TORDOTOR-811052 format. One record per residue (C-alpha): z, x, y; residue number from 1. Coordinates in Angstrom, 2 decimals, decimal comma. Layout:
<guros>
[[Z X Y] NUM];
...
</guros>
This chain:
<guros>
[[13,24 -5,71 16,30] 1];
[[11,69 -2,53 15,05] 2];
[[11,01 0,22 17,57] 3];
[[8,99 3,00 16,01] 4];
[[9,92 5,62 18,59] 5];
[[13,54 5,23 17,44] 6];
[[12,73 6,00 13,78] 7];
[[12,38 9,52 12,52] 8];
[[9,13 10,66 10,89] 9];
[[10,93 13,33 8,89] 10];
[[13,27 13,58 5,91] 11];
[[17,03 13,39 6,54] 12];
[[18,73 16,73 7,11] 13];
[[19,95 18,62 4,04] 14];
[[17,43 17,34 1,47] 15];
[[15,78 20,00 -0,68] 16];
[[12,08 19,62 -1,48] 17];
[[12,42 20,97 -5,07] 18];
[[15,25 18,54 -5,91] 19];
[[13,59 15,53 -4,28] 20];
[[10,24 16,23 -5,92] 21];
[[11,95 16,42 -9,36] 22];
[[13,59 13,01 -8,69] 23];
[[10,24 11,57 -7,59] 24];
[[8,58 12,62 -10,87] 25];
[[11,27 10,89 -12,89] 26];
[[10,91 7,74 -10,74] 27];
[[7,12 7,86 -11,18] 28];
[[7,60 7,95 -14,99] 29];
[[9,92 4,88 -14,81] 30];
[[7,38 3,08 -12,54] 31];
[[4,74 3,70 -15,16] 32];
[[6,96 2,20 -17,88] 33];
[[7,72 -0,92 -15,84] 34];
[[4,13 -1,38 -14,66] 35];
[[3,04 -1,34 -18,33] 36];
[[5,48 -4,16 -19,03] 37];
[[4,30 -6,09 -15,94] 38];
[[0,72 -5,67 -17,24] 39];
[[1,59 -6,95 -20,73] 40];
[[3,76 -9,83 -19,49] 41];
[[1,21 -11,16 -16,95] 42];
[[3,88 -13,10 -15,09] 43];
[[4,14 -11,04 -11,91] 44];
[[1,80 -9,12 -9,67] 45];
[[2,53 -6,42 -7,12] 46];
[[0,62 -5,71 -3,92] 47];
[[1,16 -2,44 -2,09] 48];
[[-0,20 -2,17 1,44] 49];
[[-0,53 1,25 3,09] 50];
[[-1,24 1,31 6,82] 51];
[[-0,91 4,21 9,15] 52];
[[-2,69 6,49 11,58] 53];
[[-5,47 8,71 10,34] 54];
[[-4,18 11,56 8,04] 55];
[[-0,85 9,76 7,33] 56];
[[-1,43 10,22 3,56] 57];
[[-2,44 6,86 2,13] 58];
[[-4,47 8,37 -0,74] 59];
[[-1,95 11,09 -1,46] 60];
[[0,90 8,64 -1,65] 61];
[[-1,05 6,44 -4,05] 62];
[[-1,77 9,39 -6,33] 63];
[[1,80 10,64 -6,50] 64];
[[3,69 7,39 -6,59] 65];
[[1,63 5,96 -9,51] 66];
[[1,17 9,26 -11,32] 67];
[[2,97 7,82 -14,35] 68];
[[0,78 4,72 -14,61] 69];
[[-2,21 4,02 -16,70] 70];
[[-5,39 3,84 -14,58] 71];
[[-6,09 0,40 -16,08] 72];
[[-2,81 -0,95 -14,75] 73];
[[-3,17 0,04 -11,04] 74];
[[-6,28 -0,77 -8,99] 75];
[[-6,95 0,53 -5,52] 76];
[[-9,20 -0,89 -2,88] 77];
[[-9,99 0,66 0,50] 78];
[[-11,00 -1,61 3,39] 79];
[[-13,51 -0,01 5,78] 80];
[[-15,90 -1,53 8,29] 81];
[[-16,88 -5,03 7,06] 82];
[[-20,37 -5,44 5,59] 83];
[[-22,84 -7,91 7,07] 84];
[[-21,85 -10,44 4,44] 85];
[[-18,19 -9,97 5,21] 86];
[[-18,77 -10,36 8,97] 87];
[[-20,44 -13,67 8,20] 88];
[[-17,16 -15,06 6,80] 89];
[[-13,62 -15,37 8,15] 90];
[[-11,82 -12,08 8,39] 91];
[[-9,58 -12,80 5,36] 92];
[[-12,40 -13,72 3,03] 93];
[[-12,83 -10,21 1,71] 94];
[[-9,07 -9,77 1,46] 95];
[[-8,19 -12,92 -0,47] 96];
[[-10,55 -12,14 -3,36] 97];
[[-8,96 -8,71 -3,78] 98];
[[-5,37 -10,00 -4,10] 99];
[[-3,82 -8,89 -7,41] 100];
[[-3,99 -11,22 -10,39] 101];
[[-0,90 -11,71 -12,59] 102];
[[-0,18 -8,52 -14,51] 103];
[[-1,88 -6,32 -11,97] 104];
[[-0,69 -3,82 -9,35] 105];
[[-3,16 -3,54 -6,47] 106];
[[-2,94 -0,93 -3,70] 107];
[[-4,63 -1,64 -0,38] 108];
[[-5,65 1,55 1,41] 109];
[[-5,80 -0,07 4,83] 110];
[[-5,77 -3,81 4,70] 111];
[[-6,05 -7,16 6,45] 112];
[[-4,10 -5,60 9,28] 113];
[[-7,11 -3,53 10,33] 114];
[[-8,46 -6,70 11,97] 115];
[[-5,42 -6,97 14,29] 116];
[[-5,29 -3,26 14,97] 117];
[[-8,57 -1,50 15,56] 118];
[[-10,23 -4,69 16,88] 119];
[[-7,34 -5,27 19,26] 120];
[[-7,13 -1,66 20,38] 121];
[[-10,84 -1,62 21,22] 122];
[[-10,70 -5,08 22,81] 123];
[[-13,20 -6,49 20,35] 124];
[[-10,93 -9,54 20,18] 125];
[[-8,65 -10,87 22,86] 126];
[[-4,85 -11,25 22,60] 127];
[[-4,94 -14,98 21,71] 128];
[[-7,40 -14,27 18,91] 129];
[[-5,25 -11,36 17,61] 130];
[[-2,09 -13,46 17,49] 131];
[[-3,96 -16,26 15,65] 132];
[[-5,02 -13,74 13,12] 133];
[[-1,45 -12,56 12,63] 134];
[[-0,48 -16,19 11,93] 135];
[[-3,29 -16,41 9,38] 136];
[[-2,14 -13,21 7,68] 137];
[[1,42 -14,60 7,39] 138];
[[0,03 -17,79 5,83] 139];
[[-2,05 -15,83 3,28] 140];
[[0,90 -13,67 2,30] 141];
[[3,08 -16,76 1,89] 142];
[[0,42 -18,28 -0,37] 143];
[[0,15 -15,36 -2,78] 144];
[[3,88 -14,85 -2,88] 145];
[[4,76 -18,39 -3,82] 146];
[[1,59 -19,54 -5,62] 147];
[[0,87 -16,41 -7,70] 148];
[[4,31 -14,70 -8,03] 149];
[[3,17 -11,72 -6,04] 150];
[[5,59 -9,24 -4,64] 151];
[[4,29 -7,66 -1,40] 152];
[[5,43 -4,19 -0,22] 153];
[[3,92 -3,23 3,10] 154];
[[4,37 0,42 4,12] 155];
[[3,78 1,75 7,61] 156];
[[3,24 5,44 7,11] 157];
[[5,18 6,70 10,07] 158];
[[3,49 9,94 11,24] 159];
[[4,26 11,93 14,35] 160];
[[1,54 12,70 16,82] 161];
[[2,25 16,45 16,42] 162];
[[1,93 16,33 12,63] 163];
[[-1,31 14,38 12,89] 164];
[[-2,80 17,11 15,04] 165];
[[-1,88 19,71 12,42] 166];
[[-3,43 17,62 9,68] 167];
[[-6,68 16,93 11,57] 168];
[[-6,98 20,61 12,43] 169];
[[-6,52 21,58 8,75] 170];
[[-9,63 19,57 7,92] 171];
[[-11,58 21,93 10,18] 172];
[[-9,91 25,24 9,34] 173];
[[-9,58 24,84 5,54] 174];
[[-13,03 24,75 3,79] 175];
[[-11,59 22,79 0,90] 176];
[[-10,68 20,04 3,32] 177];
[[-13,83 20,04 5,46] 178];
[[-15,10 16,96 3,59] 179];
[[-12,28 14,94 5,09] 180];
[[-13,25 15,80 8,68] 181];
[[-14,53 12,95 10,80] 182];
[[-15,28 13,30 14,50] 183];
[[-14,23 9,66 14,91] 184];
[[-10,66 10,49 13,89] 185];
[[-10,33 12,63 16,95] 186];
[[-11,69 9,90 19,18] 187];
[[-9,24 7,39 17,74] 188];
[[-6,38 9,90 18,34] 189];
[[-7,00 9,51 22,10] 190];
[[-5,86 5,86 21,70] 191];
[[-2,58 6,87 19,98] 192];
[[-0,37 4,90 22,41] 193];
[[-2,48 1,76 22,09] 194];
[[-2,41 1,94 18,36] 195];
[[1,37 2,47 18,33] 196];
[[1,83 -0,69 20,49] 197];
[[-0,39 -2,78 18,29] 198];
[[1,26 -1,54 15,06] 199];
[[4,72 -2,22 16,41] 200];
[[3,72 -5,69 17,57] 201];
[[2,09 -6,60 14,24] 202];
[[5,10 -5,28 12,33] 203];
[[7,53 -7,35 14,36] 204];
[[5,45 -10,51 14,04] 205];
[[5,12 -10,19 10,27] 206];
[[7,02 -12,63 7,99] 207];
[[6,97 -10,17 5,03] 208];
[[9,02 -7,21 6,31] 209];
[[7,47 -3,85 6,68] 210];
[[8,97 -0,66 5,23] 211];
[[8,79 2,26 7,67] 212];
[[8,15 5,39 5,59] 213];
[[8,63 8,79 7,18] 214];
[[5,52 10,85 6,23] 215];
[[5,57 14,09 8,19] 216];
[[6,62 15,81 4,92] 217];
[[4,52 14,75 1,97] 218];
[[7,24 15,45 -0,62] 219];
[[9,69 13,13 1,10] 220];
[[6,98 10,53 1,78] 221];
[[6,12 10,31 -1,95] 222];
[[9,76 10,11 -2,98] 223];
[[10,66 7,49 -0,30] 224];
[[7,82 5,19 -1,34] 225];
[[8,31 5,65 -5,08] 226];
[[11,94 4,69 -4,66] 227];
[[11,00 1,44 -2,91] 228];
[[8,35 0,58 -5,49] 229];
[[10,81 1,09 -8,39] 230];
[[13,41 -1,03 -6,60] 231];
[[10,88 -3,93 -6,25] 232];
[[9,98 -3,65 -9,95] 233];
[[13,70 -3,65 -10,92] 234];
[[14,08 -7,02 -9,23] 235];
[[11,42 -8,60 -11,46] 236];
[[12,44 -10,13 -14,86] 237];
[[10,16 -7,80 -16,75] 238];
[[10,15 -8,23 -20,52] 239];
[[7,58 -7,30 -23,15] 240];
[[6,12 -10,51 -24,65] 241];
[[6,86 -11,17 -28,37] 242];
[[5,05 -13,36 -30,85] 243];
[[6,80 -16,70 -31,23] 244];
[[5,27 -17,27 -34,66] 245];
[[4,35 -14,22 -36,68] 246];
[[1,34 -14,56 -38,98] 247];
[[2,03 -14,37 -42,69] 248];
[[-0,60 -11,98 -44,03] 249];
[[0,68 -12,51 -47,56] 250];
[[-0,99 -15,94 -47,45] 251];
[[-3,83 -15,88 -50,06] 252];
[[-6,21 -17,39 -47,51] 253];
[[-6,32 -14,03 -45,60] 254];
[[-7,88 -12,31 -48,67] 255];
[[-11,29 -13,92 -47,95] 256];
[[-11,38 -12,61 -44,32] 257];
</guros>
């Protein structure tokens, strides 16, 4: 049973930012090499899920962790308020079609869990409905794991309430960050305890385990996540494909091509 209030949001004592950031860059380079093989082999796929409170660093983590990857190998999708068409379907309709195909890494900035978090917090669905949705999420994740060879890494970006306040205030005080400011984020902050309860409940009901990433310090957040991603790639049997039969271009028939 995971209890978020018992898990630190900060880096372990004694770690040095400069040293850890150097290690993260090396890991990012290795991630890029392995993702290129995954892309060429087209045998595996990797789904990264980032969930967390506002300002927990979903976009920043994506940028740093996959800094060594070709843009064509890693695709990112952000799930916001459903469109009218999406509302007309079941809540997983828009999610299923975005699952990674073989040879692809897909990053979900927010995800299918939004529909058992914000809707539950605001009482737009009742508890029975929320629990049924969690069951459906577990079924979908089982499907893509076993039917499409998809590895799923789900990160809860574990941010302290104090650090969130600092980050939200930065968006007001720093002109270069004003574009990130959203009055709604401050309203949602008032519901912090409700969100924490719903996150913890969803995490503990999930069949695919969540990874709790401390994110109060961006440098440690990026290293922690990169390390987990590389470990997942290391477990895959990644090999560059080779031609079983090589063409013989000395054959006279090629001269007329």
